[in-house]
C-alpha positions in Angstrom: -174.0 88.8 122.8 -177.6 88.1 121.6 -178.5 85.8 118.8 -182.1 85.5 118.1 -184.8 88.6 118.8 -185.8 87.3 121.7 -182.1 87.0 123.4 -181.5 90.4 122.4 -184.7 91.3 124.5 -183.8 89.6 127.3 -180.3 91.0 127.1 -182.0 94.4 126.7 -183.8 93.6 130.0 -181.1 92.5 131.8 -178.8 95.2 130.8 -180.8 97.5 132.1 -182.5 96.1 135.3 -180.1 97.7 137.5 -180.7 100.8 136.1 -184.5 100.6 136.3 -185.2 99.3 139.9 -183.2 102.5 140.7 -185.0 104.8 138.9 -188.4 103.3 139.9 -187.2 102.8 143.7 -186.8 107.1 143.2 -189.8 108.2 141.7 -192.1 110.0 144.5 -195.6 108.7 142.0 -196.5 106.6 145.1 -194.4 108.4 148.3 -196.2 109.8 150.8 -197.0 113.4 150.4 -196.8 113.4 146.7 -199.3 116.2 145.5 -200.6 117.6 143.0 -197.7 120.4 142.8 -194.9 117.5 142.6 -196.6 116.1 139.9 -196.7 119.3 138.1 -192.9 119.3 139.4 -192.1 115.5 138.1 -194.1 116.4 134.8 -192.2 119.5 133.5 -189.3 117.7 134.3 -190.7 114.5 132.0 -190.5 117.8 129.3 -187.2 118.7 129.3 -186.0 115.6 129.0 -188.3 114.8 126.7 -188.0 117.2 124.1 -184.7 116.9 123.1 -184.6 113.6 123.0 -187.6 112.9 120.3 -185.6 115.7 118.8 -182.6 113.3 118.4 -185.3 110.4 117.2 -187.4 112.0 115.0 -185.0 110.5 112.2 -185.4 106.5 113.5 -189.5 106.5 114.9 -192.8 107.9 113.2 -195.0 110.9 114.4 -197.1 108.7 116.0 -194.8 107.7 118.5 -193.8 111.3 119.6 -195.2 111.9 123.7 -194.5 115.5 123.7 -197.8 116.6 121.9 -199.6 114.9 124.6 -197.4 116.2 127.9 -197.1 119.9 126.9 -200.9 119.5 126.7 -200.9 118.1 129.9 -198.2 120.5 131.4 -200.6 123.9 130.2 -203.2 122.1 131.4 -201.9 121.9 135.2 -201.0 126.0 134.6 -196.9 125.5 133.3 -195.8 127.8 130.8 -194.4 125.3 128.8 -192.1 127.4 126.5 -190.2 127.9 129.6 -189.2 125.0 131.2 -185.4 124.2 130.6 -184.4 121.3 128.3 -181.8 118.5 129.7 -178.5 118.7 127.7 -176.7 115.5 128.4 -178.9 113.1 126.6 -178.2 109.3 125.3 -176.1 109.4 122.3 -178.0 108.2 119.0 -175.9 107.8 115.8 -177.4 105.3 114.3 -180.6 103.0 114.6 -178.4 100.7 116.7 -178.6 103.3 119.7 -182.0 104.9 118.8 -183.7 100.8 119.1 -182.3 101.2 122.7 -183.1 104.4 123.6 -186.5 104.1 122.6 -186.7 100.6 124.1 -186.5 102.6 127.5 -189.3 105.3 126.0 -191.5 102.6 125.0 -191.6 100.4 127.8 -192.1 103.7 129.8 -195.3 103.5 128.1 -196.3 100.0 129.2 -195.4 101.6 133.5 -197.5 104.5 132.4 -200.9 101.8 132.5 -200.4 102.0 136.2 -199.4 105.4 136.8 -202.4 106.4 135.2 -204.6 104.5 137.5 -203.4 106.0 140.1 -203.2 109.3 139.5 -207.0 109.5 139.2 -207.3 107.5 142.2 -204.6 109.7 144.1 -204.4 113.2 142.7 -207.4 113.0 140.5 -206.0 113.6 137.4 -207.0 112.0 134.1 -206.4 111.9 130.4 -208.6 115.9 130.6 -206.4 117.2 133.3 -202.5 116.9 133.2 -202.5 112.9 132.7 -202.9 112.3 129.2 -199.2 112.0 128.7 -199.2 108.8 131.2 -201.7 107.1 128.6 -200.4 108.3 125.6 -201.1 105.7 123.1 -204.6 105.0 124.7 -205.7 102.0 123.7 -203.2 101.0 121.2 -200.7 100.7 123.6 -200.2 97.3 123.4 -200.4 97.0 119.6 -197.2 99.9 119.6 -195.7 97.8 122.0 -195.9 94.3 120.0 -194.4 96.9 116.9 -191.7 98.1 118.9 -190.9 94.2 119.1 -191.3 93.7 116.0 -189.2 95.9 115.1 -186.2 95.2 118.0 -186.9 91.7 116.0 -186.2 92.4 112.7 -183.0 94.6 113.5 -179.5 92.8 112.1 -178.1 90.6 114.3 -174.4 91.9 114.7 -172.6 92.0 118.1 -171.7 95.2 117.9 -174.5 97.0 116.6 -176.6 94.8 119.8 -173.7 96.1 121.8 -174.7 99.7 120.8 -178.4 99.3 121.7 -177.6 97.7 125.0 -175.2 100.9 125.7 -177.7 102.7 124.5 -180.4 101.6 126.6 -178.5 102.0 130.0 -177.5 105.2 129.3 -180.9 106.4 128.7 -181.3 105.4 132.1 -178.5 107.0 134.0 -179.4 110.1 132.0 -182.9 110.2 132.6 -182.0 109.6 136.8 -179.2 112.3 136.2 -181.7 114.7 134.7 -184.8 114.0 137.3 -181.8 114.3 140.0 -181.0 118.1 138.7 -184.5 118.7 138.8 -184.9 118.0 142.6 -188.5 115.2 141.5 -186.7 112.6 143.2 -187.1 110.4 145.8 -183.6 110.5 148.3 
């Protein structure tokens, strides 16, 4: 088990590496035939996962980290009835700060990947922050600041092996639940 804040981060990266790579390979953002309709369906599926997950995380993160308002705004701009979207029922378990930090590691880390995706969606689909791509750059110029802030919180987390194990398990579970949800919504590559 990790014994320093840096080793906890490294342990999270290692624990989630396989799940992260598998999901990343199946996301269709860079696939042939990825068009506006597939983007809209994928973002609708993201909403169905993020909506209940942000509710579950409400007691563990500040509202400034809520990504759902940007995602809902994007979907409305893309012509989607957000109220009619289904929500994922199989979420990673969040019952303490340790598990919340594992889930947040995945969600906050995805904001870094969003930086790459936002530019690609402008180039490929003509979608920018004003036309349905705001979620991909949800923190804007504060992305790096928010990531460092999260890492500081992770580093300040009490270093107790059983707590760190729950953090690792929650991070892996987040990737796995998200992949199953996207698969059920038929938005992933085979």
